[in-house]
Phi, psi and omega in degrees: 000329186304313177302322186290321179294315177303311180301318176299314179299330178292312181295328177292317183295308186297319184290325176292319172303313177295325179294314183290319178294328172297319173300316182294318185290346177279351184248337181208181185283147180305325175308313183290324177299311182294326182296316180282328176297319181297319178297312183299327178278336176297313192294304182296332178284325170296318178294323181291319182295324179285311186292328178274356180051048176295128179302145180283125184289162174310152182300329183297329181286322180293328178287323179292323178295322178296316177298320176294320173302318177294323175297310181299316180294325177299310175309319182293324182293316177301320185289316177296327176295318178298319180289327180292332177275009174082027186253024192300316179297340174263323191293319186294307183292314179300314175299321178295317183299311183287334178294323183276331185293318179306305175308315181301317181295313180302312183302318184293322182286320187260329180261346186090168183293136179283178185289163179306313182299317175294324179293318183294320178299321175302314182297315178296325180291315178295321174298315184299311176311314179289317180294321181295328185276001183284153175222176179298130177097342184298317179295320176301317185289330185269330190240030176284101189253014177297150188304314181289337184250354191297315179296311178300319184292322181292325177292321180296317183301308183301317179297315182288342178273344184305300183288316179301316176305312181296322175299317182292325172299315178297315179301315181300318182288327172303319180299319178292315187289314182292327178297311183295325180291336188261013179297330187248336179210153182253301184286325183294316179291324175289333170293311183297331178290319179291314180309308176305319181296310181286339173287325180289316177300317180297317178295324178291320180296322176294318181288334176267008180048050174227155182284142179268351181276133175285165175307153183295327183295343179262359183302312180306307180301316178296321180290324175294314175312307181295326178290316183288326179294318182285338172291318173306313178297321180293318177293327178297319181294325179293318178297321186281334180271338173272337181227208173279133179298319179301316181293322179300319178291321181295317179292320176298329178286002173274010184301339175298334179296319180293324181298314177302312187297315178300321182290330183279327181281315187264331179258355173069025173284137183271136180274140174285156168304327183284329174293319175298320176296325176289329177291318180301319175294327177297314180297322177297321177299314178303317180296318176296330179290334183279345182286000000 
């Protein structure tokens, strides 16, 4: 049960971080939100690495963690671009699905095929991610099969999938890289990942001649976003090391459920019946993972 709990904590943390990051991004640019969030995640993990006297890992692990951070940030840039272009109902589920598929393939090749129950759980979890991310009008935009609109709809669908697919691929490789980077140390490698993240964003801001810091009134949201997000990363690493990496990734990909629930509680947004069905499938998938 421990890997399952860690995986659930990772999805809950990532979903909450996305919710908070979304609120902050309505007031300033996503780059500025991410910059302060990366710093907020860097400081506590550096403190823990020092206070607990964790041995410094090999330089190879630190390099992998830095590369993992850049991979994850690239995925975020593709995702934010997709969201900015009005593809939210497609971007969220497609990105999450492909982020999970890559570790599933990797786990099957390196650890062997999982049990039948786990395979069925994968299918239900993938379906749950898609259903939870639906909003009014999504089905109509995806499944418009009328003769006059079929060609145009297909072309729009292919175009709309490009950026989410790319973001999901980068997220999937981030899952693999951060798992590999944390084989010998936990806090130092995640600290290195965060340092690489805000350093890269700072260089990008310098090259584009813009301030990387968000407005002061958004600092609280940005800091909470960074702390909760790094917690999600930590829980994912714990899940992938105590269990199967593919199960950890699939559980982590359920993060849209937490975002939807928080939006319902704090923003009073209504959930659709199809989203409630997706949440039910997610719980059923979790039960199958524990068998």
